[in-house]
Kinemage of the C-alpha trace (Angstrom):
@kinemage 1
@onewidth
@group {chain A} dominant
@subgroup {mainchain}
@vectorlist {calphas} color= white
{ca met a 1} P 23.632 -39.626 -11.509
{ca ile a 2} L 24.594 -35.937 -11.687
{ca pro a 3} L 24.519 -34.661 -15.273
{ca pro a 4} L 27.610 -32.911 -16.687
{ca ser a 5} L 27.930 -29.263 -15.703
{ca pro a 6} L 26.258 -27.125 -18.405
{ca his a 7} L 28.260 -24.578 -20.345
{ca ser a 8} L 27.148 -20.956 -20.560
{ca asn a 9} L 25.688 -21.412 -24.042
{ca glu a 10} L 23.468 -24.313 -23.011
{ca ser a 11} L 19.803 -23.918 -22.209
{ca phe a 12} L 18.178 -22.711 -19.032
{ca ala a 13} L 16.497 -26.128 -18.779
{ca glu a 14} L 19.871 -27.904 -18.680
{ca arg a 15} L 21.223 -25.483 -16.108
{ca leu a 16} L 18.127 -25.835 -13.925
{ca arg a 17} L 18.212 -29.621 -14.064
{ca phe a 18} L 21.950 -29.716 -13.317
{ca trp a 19} L 21.420 -27.563 -10.219
{ca arg a 20} L 18.461 -29.655 -9.000
{ca val a 21} L 20.165 -33.014 -9.452
{ca ser a 22} L 23.521 -31.853 -8.082
{ca gln a 23} L 21.720 -30.607 -4.950
{ca asn a 24} L 19.915 -33.967 -4.717
{ca phe a 25} L 16.509 -32.262 -4.819
{ca thr a 26} L 13.363 -33.978 -6.013
{ca gln a 27} L 11.265 -31.955 -8.436
{ca ala a 28} L 8.795 -31.307 -5.605
{ca glu a 29} L 11.531 -29.954 -3.308
{ca ala a 30} L 13.046 -27.776 -6.033
{ca ala a 31} L 9.619 -26.439 -6.994
{ca lys a 32} L 8.911 -25.498 -3.368
{ca leu a 33} L 12.200 -23.620 -3.126
{ca leu a 34} L 11.550 -21.855 -6.435
{ca asp a 35} L 7.963 -21.035 -5.388
{ca ile a 36} L 6.436 -22.687 -8.451
{ca asp a 37} L 4.279 -25.758 -9.162
{ca arg a 38} L 6.089 -29.046 -9.651
{ca ser a 39} L 4.331 -29.493 -13.013
{ca tyr a 40} L 5.686 -26.105 -14.188
{ca leu a 41} L 9.212 -27.097 -13.112
{ca ser a 42} L 8.890 -30.356 -15.015
{ca gln a 43} L 7.758 -28.498 -18.145
{ca val a 44} L 10.683 -26.036 -17.906
{ca glu a 45} L 13.171 -28.896 -17.495
{ca arg a 46} L 11.725 -30.368 -20.714
{ca gly a 47} L 12.248 -27.114 -22.594
{ca arg a 48} L 9.334 -24.791 -21.824
{ca ser a 49} L 10.457 -21.155 -21.804
{ca pro a 50} L 10.642 -19.870 -18.188
{ca gly a 51} L 9.215 -16.554 -17.050
{ca asn a 52} L 11.449 -13.760 -15.775
{ca ala a 53} L 10.319 -14.349 -12.168
{ca leu a 54} L 11.523 -17.961 -12.276
{ca arg a 55} L 14.787 -16.983 -13.979
{ca thr a 56} L 15.519 -14.327 -11.370
{ca arg a 57} L 14.697 -16.511 -8.371
{ca phe a 58} L 16.672 -19.442 -9.757
{ca phe a 59} L 19.813 -17.408 -10.393
{ca leu a 60} L 19.634 -15.866 -6.899
{ca ile a 61} L 19.146 -19.250 -5.240
{ca glu a 62} L 21.908 -20.759 -7.357
{ca lys a 63} L 24.228 -17.921 -6.316
{ca ser a 64} L 23.344 -18.333 -2.628
{ca ser a 65} L 24.277 -22.046 -2.734
{ca ser a 66} L 21.018 -23.324 -1.265
{ca val a 67} L 21.402 -26.679 0.480
{ca lys a 68} L 19.208 -29.443 1.875
{ca val a 69} L 19.404 -29.571 5.674
{ca asn a 70} L 17.991 -32.554 7.581
{ca gly a 71} L 15.688 -33.368 4.706
{ca asn a 72} L 14.302 -29.821 4.478
{ca val a 73} L 14.885 -27.274 1.757
{ca ala a 74} L 16.763 -24.186 2.980
{ca ser a 75} L 17.037 -21.018 0.881
{ca arg a 76} L 19.354 -19.076 3.216
{ca gly a 77} L 16.889 -16.345 4.117
{ca leu a 78} L 15.565 -15.386 0.691
{ca arg a 79} L 12.530 -13.114 0.855
{ca asn a 80} L 10.584 -11.127 -1.701
{ca leu a 81} L 11.391 -7.428 -1.981
{ca pro a 82} L 9.095 -4.909 -3.657
{ca val a 83} L 10.352 -3.523 -6.965
{ca leu a 84} L 9.558 0.095 -7.833
{ca ser a 85} L 9.425 1.478 -11.315
{ca trp a 86} L 11.686 4.453 -12.083
{ca thr a 87} L 8.635 6.722 -11.830
{ca gln a 88} L 7.565 5.307 -8.458
{ca ala a 89} L 11.083 5.776 -7.087
{ca ala a 90} L 11.065 9.411 -8.224
{ca gln a 91} L 7.751 10.021 -6.459
{ca ala a 92} L 8.880 8.410 -3.177
{ca val a 93} L 10.642 11.333 -1.495
{ca glu a 94} L 10.388 9.620 1.911
{ca leu a 95} L 10.518 5.922 2.796
{ca gly a 96} L 6.994 6.180 4.176
{ca glu a 97} L 5.793 7.321 0.760
{ca ile a 98} L 6.999 4.231 -1.068
{ca pro a 99} L 3.831 2.825 -2.669
{ca arg a 100} L 2.505 -0.482 -1.383
{ca asp a 101} L 0.604 -1.540 -4.487
{ca trp a 102} L 3.557 -3.458 -5.887
{ca asp a 103} L 3.433 -4.602 -9.475
{ca glu a 104} L 6.533 -6.735 -9.030
{ca val a 105} L 8.686 -8.412 -6.381
{ca val a 106} L 12.149 -9.957 -6.509
{ca pro a 107} L 13.762 -12.505 -4.150
{ca ser a 108} L 16.860 -11.402 -2.243
{ca asp a 109} L 18.945 -12.449 0.748
{ca val a 110} L 19.847 -8.931 1.980
{ca ser a 111} L 19.257 -8.359 5.703
{ca asp a 112} L 18.055 -4.735 5.533
{ca glu a 113} L 14.382 -4.856 6.543
{ca arg a 114} L 13.640 -1.750 4.461
{ca ala a 115} L 15.403 -2.955 1.316
{ca phe a 116} L 13.606 -2.644 -1.995
{ca gly a 117} L 14.353 -2.888 -5.686
{ca val a 118} L 14.230 -0.287 -8.434
{ca arg a 119} L 14.052 -1.112 -12.119
{ca leu a 120} L 16.709 1.014 -13.816
{ca arg a 121} L 15.987 3.217 -16.776
{ca gly a 122} L 18.386 4.679 -19.317
{ca asp a 123} L 21.910 3.921 -20.509
{ca ser a 124} L 24.088 6.128 -18.293
{ca met a 125} L 25.568 3.085 -16.509
{ca glu a 126} L 26.236 1.065 -19.662
{ca pro a 127} L 28.014 -1.211 -20.297
{ca lys a 128} L 28.009 -2.486 -16.690
{ca tyr a 129} L 24.315 -1.973 -15.932
{ca ser a 130} L 21.521 -1.739 -18.453
{ca asp a 131} L 18.014 -0.409 -18.908
{ca gly a 132} L 15.612 -2.817 -17.194
{ca asp a 133} L 18.092 -4.238 -14.666
{ca ile a 134} L 16.911 -4.268 -11.035
{ca ala a 135} L 18.994 -2.497 -8.378
{ca ile a 136} L 18.561 -3.748 -4.793
{ca leu a 137} L 18.804 -0.730 -2.456
{ca leu a 138} L 19.751 -0.608 1.236
{ca pro a 139} L 18.038 2.340 2.981
{ca gly a 140} L 19.521 1.257 6.321
{ca thr a 141} L 23.145 1.578 5.144
{ca ala a 142} L 24.987 4.871 4.662
{ca pro a 143} L 26.624 5.101 1.219
{ca thr a 144} L 30.381 5.684 1.040
{ca asn a 145} L 32.798 7.032 -1.550
{ca gly a 146} L 32.872 4.931 -4.695
{ca asp a 147} L 29.556 3.186 -4.034
{ca thr a 148} L 27.046 2.666 -6.806
{ca val a 149} L 23.920 4.405 -5.548
{ca val a 150} L 20.409 5.322 -6.550
{ca ala a 151} L 19.716 8.921 -5.564
{ca asn a 152} L 16.469 10.884 -5.482
{ca leu a 153} L 17.357 14.482 -6.332
{ca arg a 154} L 14.918 17.260 -5.485
{ca asn a 155} L 12.970 18.410 -8.556
{ca gln a 156} L 15.045 16.209 -10.896
{ca gly a 157} L 14.016 12.621 -10.188
{ca val a 158} L 16.184 9.577 -9.606
{ca phe a 159} L 19.618 8.618 -10.903
{ca cys a 160} L 21.777 5.511 -10.706
{ca lys a 161} L 25.364 6.704 -10.452
{ca ile a 162} L 28.741 6.232 -8.786
{ca met a 163} L 28.960 8.526 -5.735
{ca his a 164} L 31.940 10.605 -4.666
{ca val a 165} L 31.709 12.884 -1.625
{ca gln a 166} L 33.697 16.024 -0.783
{ca leu a 167} L 32.980 16.321 2.936
{ca glu a 168} L 34.721 19.671 3.427
{ca lys a 169} L 32.424 21.255 0.829
{ca asn a 170} L 29.343 19.126 1.581
{ca leu a 171} L 29.284 18.201 -2.099
{ca val a 172} L 28.182 14.995 -3.786
{ca lys a 173} L 29.484 14.123 -7.238
{ca leu a 174} L 27.648 11.559 -9.339
{ca ser a 175} L 29.464 9.937 -12.241
{ca ser a 176} L 28.486 7.365 -14.856
{ca tyr a 177} L 30.131 4.366 -16.481
{ca asn a 178} L 28.950 5.664 -19.836
{ca pro a 179} L 31.457 8.393 -20.855
{ca ala a 180} L 28.747 10.222 -22.792
{ca tyr a 181} L 27.298 11.435 -19.470
{ca pro a 182} L 29.205 14.178 -17.608
{ca thr a 183} L 29.770 14.119 -13.854
{ca met a 184} L 27.060 15.936 -11.875
{ca glu a 185} L 27.739 17.908 -8.691
{ca tyr a 186} L 25.227 18.856 -5.980
{ca his a 187} L 25.060 19.910 -2.353
{ca arg a 188} L 24.024 17.109 -0.009
{ca asp a 189} L 20.825 18.911 1.018
{ca glu a 190} L 19.593 18.844 -2.600
{ca phe a 191} L 18.754 15.134 -2.252
{ca his a 192} L 15.695 13.508 -0.773
{ca trp a 193} L 17.714 10.318 -0.308
{ca ile a 194} L 20.795 8.441 -1.496
{ca phe a 195} L 20.811 4.652 -1.014
{ca pro a 196} L 23.675 2.268 -1.817
{ca val a 197} L 23.117 -0.549 -4.282
{ca ala a 198} L 23.643 -3.995 -2.744
{ca asp a 199} L 23.188 -5.982 -5.928
{ca ile a 200} L 22.125 -5.666 -9.557
{ca ile a 201} L 19.856 -8.297 -11.073
{ca lys a 202} L 20.440 -8.339 -14.793
{ca gln a 203} L 17.495 -8.196 -17.148
{ca leu a 204} L 18.002 -11.335 -19.177
{ca arg a 205} L 15.710 -10.318 -21.988
{ca arg a 206} L 15.836 -6.703 -23.121
{ca arg a 207} L 12.451 -5.032 -23.245
């Protein structure tokens, strides 16, 4: 029997179990999809506190509406993307310079083969995005006016901002959700790269 749908204030364990049972997954099938041991899944369903990796993967799989097809578990193309720290992103002035000694990965269903994540730092995009959230970037997609982007600016590091372009002047304006931060304006050739944000994975527990 499918348990009642959990409310937002109920526990992660209840939400996880509701998803598993409603999808008609065994614990072994759900554990395989979540890339964890069945015993760990069982412990979490009984109230053990989950790690951030499990939380993130579960919420992404839940959002992608994973289904069982012909008795097999399908995750709709989820794959692990490398996650850079803010410092690593600032140091990577070219895609080929992105470090390969990843400390962290995050599952995603984006199709861009070069996609990667960056853990945001600062409060300039509050209240929508927060320090510690992970931005999924698409190097293979050109950003357009109004996109949220992460930009690597020569000699100044990286910024997560809303991009506005003045083509006739070859200018890029970067604005913030937080009104305490003024709009910045630069020539396009002052950037190493500007990549659009495909998704933001919220940090569930503030560091």
